[in-house]
C-alpha positions, 0 to 999 in steps of 0.5 A: 721180579717184574711188575704188571697191572692186573685185575681179578674181577670185572668192574670200574678202574679201581679193580686194576692193581699193580703186582709183582710177577715172575720175570717173563721167560721167552719161549721159542719164537718169543723175546722178552721186552723191557717195556718203556711205554704202554699205550692205553686203548679204549678196548682195555677199558671195555674189557675191564669194565665188561662192555666187551665179553671175555672168558671168565677170570680164573687168574689175575688178568693182564692189561694192554696190547700196545707198547714199546721197549728194548729187547732183553732176551731172545728165545730159541729160533729168533734170528732177525732181532738182537738184544738191545733192539728198540721195538714197538709191540702190537697185540702184546697181551699184557703190555701194562708191565715192566717186562713181557714175553712177546712173539717176535712176529708181533714186533717192529723195529723202532728207529731212534727218531721215533720215541717210545711213546710214539711206538706204543701209541700206534699198534691198535689205532694205526692197525685198525685205521689201515686195515679198515681203509684197505678193506674199504678199498680207499684209493685216490679220487675217493671222498672219504667221510671219517666220523670221529676224526680227532680220535686216535683211529680217526687221525690215523685214517685221515693221514693214511687216506690223504697220503693215498690221494683221497679227499677226507672230510672228518667230523669233530668238535670245533675245538679240534678243527685246526688239528684236523686241517693240519692232518689234511682233512676238511673238518665238519662239526657234529650236530643238527644239519650235519648232512647239509654241512658235509654236502656243502664241504665235499668237493663231490659226492661222498663215496666211502665212510669210516665210522669211528664215533658210533653215534646214531647220527653218524650211522644215519648220516652215512646211510643218507650219503652213500648208497653202496653200503659195502663202502660204509664201515664202523669200528664201534657199532659191531653188534648192530652193524648188520641190521643197517647193512653196513660192514663192521671191523671188530668193535664188538662185531660177531664176524671175525676179521679175515686172514687178509684183514689181520695181515693188514693190521700187522702190516700197519705197524712197520708202515706207520713207523716208517712214516713217523721216521720221515715226518709224514705221520704224526701221533697226538700224545696225551698224558704220560703217567707212571704204571702205578697210576693205571687207575687214573689212566682209565679214569681219564680215558673213560671220562674223555678228559684227556686229549691224545694217546694216554701212555703208561711208563713203567 
């Protein structure tokens, strides 16, 4: 029997339970992956807590979308992977588990130079950042403002944009400024006077904004600095983004991602792994907890008490 974290009702982290489940079976086009690390993302807690709508729960609901592990079984029609391959998982629908059947197209090879924890940490954060910057058409010469630059998506956005030749200004608490500088950003503290501090820091006018914070301050600052609202996007304020005339990518947005945007999110996983392998991308890892401590993982996530990506280890 495999093991998985599930919940049967919306609620606090305490609704999460570890149960035994039948060993997964690979359907056509799928593989069974023995999970060695699962990434804990804010969307996991938002769905569990009812902050994001989801269908009625009619059976134990699995948790987690990102993970990494080793292929144990190949389903029919899977020809480009092998049993024993190390892989990272995106959009896995239940990665808080000891094993999972995953569509082969949701996997990317994971070289030995990239750890399982790193592979499990990048699916949603790197995919979101990469797609958002592509959608905003960030290019060399842009001055990009990233609100919430020290979060997982923010850090990924900083690194992609710097690699593409943009100048990046990132908001964050002063305790995180040295880290933001190491990633290539010009850090600016939140709070009163933010607009003036950004203008004083920027070598030229801000041309594009990615909001990963979702605060009123972030929205108001973005609107004050960039007149072209098509070049302002949020990944947090999806429900009310349209009222500001700005774009939203997921984050509760009623507007679904386009086929191109979904393709960019998929493209991000192998692209990020390649950068990790060469040392041109870093992932801030946080606590690594046993799978049975998923409740604690969500408590840490929601309290903000842990820095870096929280990882569950079956």
